[in-house]
C-alpha positions in Angstrom: 0.0 0.0 0.0 1.6 3.2 -1.2 2.1 6.1 1.3 1.7 9.8 0.6 4.2 12.3 1.9 3.0 15.9 1.6 5.7 18.6 1.4 3.6 21.7 1.0 5.1 23.2 4.2 8.7 22.5 3.0 8.9 22.1 -0.8 5.8 24.2 -1.2 7.3 27.1 0.7 10.3 27.0 -1.8 7.9 28.4 -4.4 9.1 32.0 -5.1 7.0 34.5 -3.2 5.3 31.9 -0.9 5.3 32.2 2.8 3.0 30.5 5.3 2.8 31.8 8.8 3.1 29.3 11.7 -0.7 29.6 12.3 -1.4 28.9 8.7 1.0 26.0 8.6 -0.8 24.4 11.5 -4.2 24.8 9.7 -2.7 23.3 6.5 -1.2 20.4 8.5 -4.6 19.7 10.2 -6.4 19.6 6.8 -3.7 17.3 5.3 -4.2 15.0 8.3 -8.0 15.0 7.6 -7.4 14.1 4.0 -5.3 11.2 5.3 -1.7 11.8 4.1 0.7 9.5 5.9 3.7 11.9 6.4 3.7 15.7 6.6 7.1 17.2 5.9 6.8 20.3 8.0 9.9 22.2 7.0 13.7 22.5 7.5 14.3 23.7 11.1 17.8 25.0 10.3 16.4 27.6 7.9 15.0 29.8 10.6 13.9 29.7 14.3 10.3 30.4 13.2 10.3 27.3 11.1 11.7 25.2 13.9 9.0 26.6 16.3 6.3 25.9 13.7 7.6 22.3 13.2 7.6 21.6 16.9 4.1 23.0 17.3 2.8 20.7 14.5 4.6 17.7 16.0 2.8 18.3 19.3 -0.6 18.9 17.8 -1.9 15.4 18.0 -2.1 14.6 14.3 -2.3 11.0 13.0 0.2 11.7 10.3 3.9 11.3 11.0 5.6 14.7 11.2 8.9 15.0 9.4 11.6 17.5 8.5 14.2 18.0 5.7 17.8 18.5 6.6 21.2 19.0 5.2 23.6 16.0 5.8 25.2 17.8 8.8 25.1 16.8 12.4 24.4 20.4 13.6 21.4 20.6 11.2 20.2 17.2 12.2 20.3 18.1 15.9 18.1 21.2 15.2 15.6 18.8 13.5 15.7 16.4 16.5 15.1 19.2 18.9 11.7 19.6 17.2 10.7 16.1 18.5 9.7 14.9 15.0 8.9 11.3 13.9 10.7 11.5 10.5 14.0 12.9 9.4 15.1 13.3 5.8 18.8 14.0 5.0 20.1 14.6 1.5 23.5 14.5 -0.1 24.2 14.1 -3.8 26.5 11.4 -5.0 26.5 12.4 -8.7 30.1 12.6 -10.0 29.6 16.1 -11.3 28.4 17.3 -7.9 31.1 15.5 -6.0 33.8 17.0 -8.2 32.5 20.5 -8.9 30.6 21.4 -5.7 31.7 19.2 -2.8 35.2 18.5 -4.1 35.3 15.2 -2.4 35.5 11.5 -3.4 32.5 9.2 -3.4 33.9 7.4 -0.3 34.3 10.6 1.6 30.6 11.4 0.8 29.5 8.0 1.9 31.5 8.4 5.2 29.7 11.7 5.8 26.3 10.2 5.1 27.0 7.3 7.4 28.2 9.5 10.2 25.1 11.7 10.2 22.7 8.7 10.0 24.5 6.9 12.8 24.2 10.1 14.9 20.5 10.5 14.3 19.8 6.8 15.0 21.7 7.0 18.3 19.8 10.0 19.4 16.3 8.6 18.6 16.2 4.8 18.0 12.6 4.8 16.8 13.1 7.7 14.3 12.2 7.1 10.6 15.2 8.1 8.7 15.2 8.9 4.9 18.4 9.3 2.9 18.1 11.1 -0.4 20.9 10.9 -3.0 19.9 14.3 -4.4 19.7 14.4 -8.2 19.4 10.6 -8.2 18.2 10.3 -11.8 21.2 12.1 -13.2 23.7 10.2 -10.9 25.6 7.1 -11.7 23.3 4.2 -10.6 26.5 2.6 -9.2 27.1 5.6 -6.9 23.5 5.6 -5.9 23.5 1.9 -4.9 26.7 2.3 -2.9 25.5 5.3 -1.0 22.1 3.8 -0.4 23.5 0.6 0.8 25.8 2.4 3.3 22.9 4.5 4.4 20.6 1.5 5.1 23.4 -0.3 6.9 23.9 2.8 9.1 20.2 2.9 10.0 18.2 4.5 7.2 14.7 3.1 6.8 13.9 4.9 3.5 15.8 5.7 0.3 14.4 8.5 -1.8 14.9 8.6 -5.5 14.9 12.4 -6.2 14.5 13.7 -9.7 15.8 17.1 -8.5 15.9 18.7 -11.9 12.9 17.1 -13.6 15.1 15.0 -15.9 13.3 11.7 -15.7 10.9 10.5 -18.4 8.8 7.3 -18.7 9.7 7.2 -22.4 13.4 6.4 -22.0 14.3 3.3 -20.1 17.5 4.5 -18.4 15.9 7.8 -17.4 12.6 6.3 -16.1 11.5 6.0 -12.6 10.4 2.4 -13.3 14.1 1.6 -14.0 15.4 3.4 -11.0 12.9 1.9 -8.5 13.2 -1.6 -9.8 17.0 -1.5 -10.0 17.5 0.0 -6.6 15.1 -2.5 -5.0 16.7 -5.4 -6.7 20.3 -4.4 -6.0 19.6 -3.7 -2.3 17.7 -7.0 -2.0 20.8 -8.8 -3.2 22.5 -7.3 -0.1 19.6 -8.4 2.1 18.4 -4.8 2.5 14.7 -3.9 2.1 14.2 -0.2 2.8 11.1 1.6 1.7 11.6 3.4 -1.6 10.3 7.0 -1.9 10.1 9.1 -5.0 10.3 12.9 -5.3 9.4 14.0 -8.9 9.9 17.5 -10.2 7.7 18.9 -12.9 10.2 20.7 -15.2 9.1 18.7 -18.2 5.5 18.4 -17.1 6.0 14.8 -16.3 6.0 14.8 -12.5 2.6 12.9 -12.2 3.5 10.5 -15.1 6.8 9.7 -13.4 5.2 9.2 -10.0 2.7 6.7 -11.5 5.6 5.0 -13.3 7.4 4.7 -10.0 4.2 3.4 -8.4 3.9 0.7 -11.1 7.5 -0.3 -10.2 6.7 -0.7 -6.6 7.5 2.6 -5.0 6.4 2.7 -1.3 6.1 6.5 -0.7 5.3 9.3 -3.2 6.0 13.0 -2.4 3.4 15.6 -3.3 2.4 19.2 -2.5 -1.0 21.0 -2.7 -1.3 22.7 -6.1 2.0 21.1 -7.1 3.9 23.9 -5.4 7.6 23.8 -5.1 11.0 24.9 -6.5 10.8 26.1 -10.1 7.8 24.3 -11.6 7.1 22.3 -8.5 6.4 18.6 -7.9 3.4 16.2 -8.0 0.0 17.7 -7.2 -1.7 16.0 -4.2 -5.2 15.9 -5.7 -4.1 14.7 -9.1 -2.1 11.8 -7.6 -4.9 10.7 -5.3 -7.5 10.8 -8.0 -5.3 8.5 -10.1 -4.5 6.1 -7.2 -7.9 6.0 -5.6 -9.1 3.0 -7.7 -5.8 1.6 -8.7 -4.6 1.3 -5.1 -8.0 0.1 -3.8 -7.6 2.4 -0.8 -10.1 5.0 -1.7 -11.7 4.8 1.8 -8.6 5.8 3.6 -8.4 9.2 1.9 -11.1 11.7 2.8 -11.2 13.4 -0.6 -14.0 15.8 0.5 -11.5 17.8 2.4 -9.4 18.6 -0.7 -11.5 21.6 -1.7 -11.0 23.3 1.7 -7.4 22.4 1.8 -6.7 23.9 -1.7 -8.7 27.0 -1.0 -6.6 27.6 2.2 -3.3 27.1 0.5 -4.4 29.2 -2.5 -5.4 32.0 -0.2 -2.2 32.1 1.8 0.2 31.4 -1.1 -1.5 34.1 -3.2 -1.6 31.7 -6.1 -4.9 31.1 -7.8 -6.2 27.6 -8.5 -6.4 27.0 -12.2 -10.0 26.6 -13.3 -8.8 23.6 -15.3 -7.2 21.8 -12.3 -8.6 18.3 -11.9 -11.0 17.8 -9.0 -10.4 21.3 -7.4 -10.7 23.7 -10.3 -14.0 25.5 -10.9 -14.4 23.9 -14.3 -13.6 20.3 -13.0 -17.3 19.3 -13.0 -18.7 22.1 -15.2 -20.5 21.4 -18.5 -20.8 23.9 -21.3 -21.3 22.5 -24.8 -24.9 21.9 -25.7 -24.4 18.2 -26.5 -22.7 17.7 -23.2 -25.4 19.4 -21.2 -28.2 17.6 -22.9 -26.6 14.2 -22.2 -25.7 14.8 -18.6 -29.3 16.0 -17.9 -30.1 12.4 -18.5 -27.1 10.7 -16.9 -24.0 12.5 -15.6 -21.8 9.5 -16.4 -22.2 10.1 -20.1 -19.7 12.9 -19.9 -18.1 12.5 -16.5 -15.9 9.7 -15.2 -15.5 11.0 -11.7 -18.2 11.3 -9.1 -18.1 14.9 -7.8 -19.7 13.9 -4.5 -16.5 12.1 -3.5 -14.9 15.5 -3.4 -17.7 17.4 -1.8 -18.7 18.9 -5.1 -21.6 18.9 -7.5 -21.8 18.9 -11.3 -22.9 22.3 -12.7 -23.7 23.8 -16.1 -22.2 26.9 -17.6 -23.9 29.3 -19.9 -22.1 30.8 -22.9 -21.4 30.6 -26.6 -21.6 26.8 -26.6 -24.9 26.6 -24.8 -28.1 25.1 -26.3 -31.8 25.2 -25.4 -31.5 22.4 -22.8 -28.9 24.4 -20.9 -31.3 27.4 -20.8 -34.2 25.2 -19.6 -32.1 23.6 -16.9 -30.7 27.1 -15.8 -34.3 28.4 -15.6 -35.2 25.6 -13.3 -32.1 26.3 -11.2 -33.3 29.9 -10.5 -36.9 28.8 -9.8 -38.3 29.9 -13.2 -39.2 26.5 -14.5 -42.6 27.8 -15.5 -40.8 29.6 -18.4 -39.1 26.5 -19.7 -42.1 25.5 -21.8 -42.1 28.8 -23.7 -40.0 27.9 -26.8 -40.0 31.4 -28.2 -38.7 32.9 -25.0 -36.1 30.2 -24.7 -34.8 31.3 -28.1 -34.6 34.9 -27.1 -32.8 34.1 -23.9 -30.3 31.9 -25.7 -29.6 34.6 -28.3 -28.9 37.1 -25.5 -26.7 34.7 -23.7 -24.6 34.3 -26.8 -24.3 38.0 -27.2 -23.2 38.5 -23.7 -20.7 35.7 -24.1 -19.1 37.5 -27.1 -17.9 40.2 -24.7 -15.9 37.7 -22.7 -18.2 38.1 -19.7 -18.8 35.1 -17.5 -22.5 34.5 -17.0 -23.4 33.7 -13.4 -26.6 31.8 -13.5 -27.8 33.0 -10.1 -26.9 36.7 -10.8 -26.8 37.5 -14.5 -29.5 35.0 -15.8 -32.4 36.6 -14.0 -31.5 40.0 -15.5 -31.3 38.4 -19.0 -34.7 36.8 -18.5 -36.3 40.0 -17.4 -34.9 41.9 -20.4 -36.1 39.3 -22.8 -39.5 39.2 -21.2 -39.8 43.0 -21.3 -38.7 43.2 -24.9 -41.3 40.6 -25.9 -43.9 41.9 -23.5 -44.2 38.6 -21.8 -45.6 38.5 -18.2 
């Protein structure tokens, strides 16, 4: 059964211009917990005292989810994380040859020694701590380097190895750059050494493939998938929480453990405090997710919503709705009249024609037509012009 790690409070806050106050972070964490995510990555305590205080507050808030933090592979940073009394610690250190030579200027063995030292320290301080080691930029690293570093990390006490596509380089369409390859290979090579850590994946969206890569990893047996609300994160962000859940809810046969009806409130909260609007086309949470506009669509769903809808909006605390505009037909007008309590007018074919014509004229101006507000005015104008009472 795959687990979900939400990093809205850490990776999400790396989105340019995004800041969540400690109070907002707690509210977000509470809603994430209600949705049913397994792990909440609450921040990096070494970044600021405010983040450390916020993480500790969330860790003591009685949530069901495990509360985790992200940390550089340094003992002083790890200690700051441990001081927050968290359940989950993630440390990262790249073992790509390019990074070792150009940035760290150390050998692979020296890098492994450092990784082992830090994990041993964390394990000694808190024996029941969940520890994740991430070979940053995993997908562009030598698979040999990754296996050696991961093996040493597990031997030192790491429970989880994360395959991080830090630059969004991975693609399901090229075998040696695919998450399927990396997950399968890492699992198999570690198993040969009698090592069975959980495999986590962290997929960036630089090529628009974060969700596809996450599902590719899931197909290969990944145990944990990282997400954020609205796909927030560094550059183009990572996997969107709602999009992943809606794709896993039937495949994983665990629909009941996720309370999808809380997604709307969660997304509205994050949108408000990140000052980033939810795209109207966002699956599940966008305002158009269950909206129907074209005449043939509206006519069909008036008989059976499944004819043009594969998701049940009630699962997400939503309802299907119709939209009036250039693509509308007579059925849409009739249904909209019923919606505003004017069903007595639906049988007047002539009036329906006038209303539809006016709707299309208004739509040409690029003006959204609110059924509750604008339609009554349009109806009144048409009735006055035709002297209908």
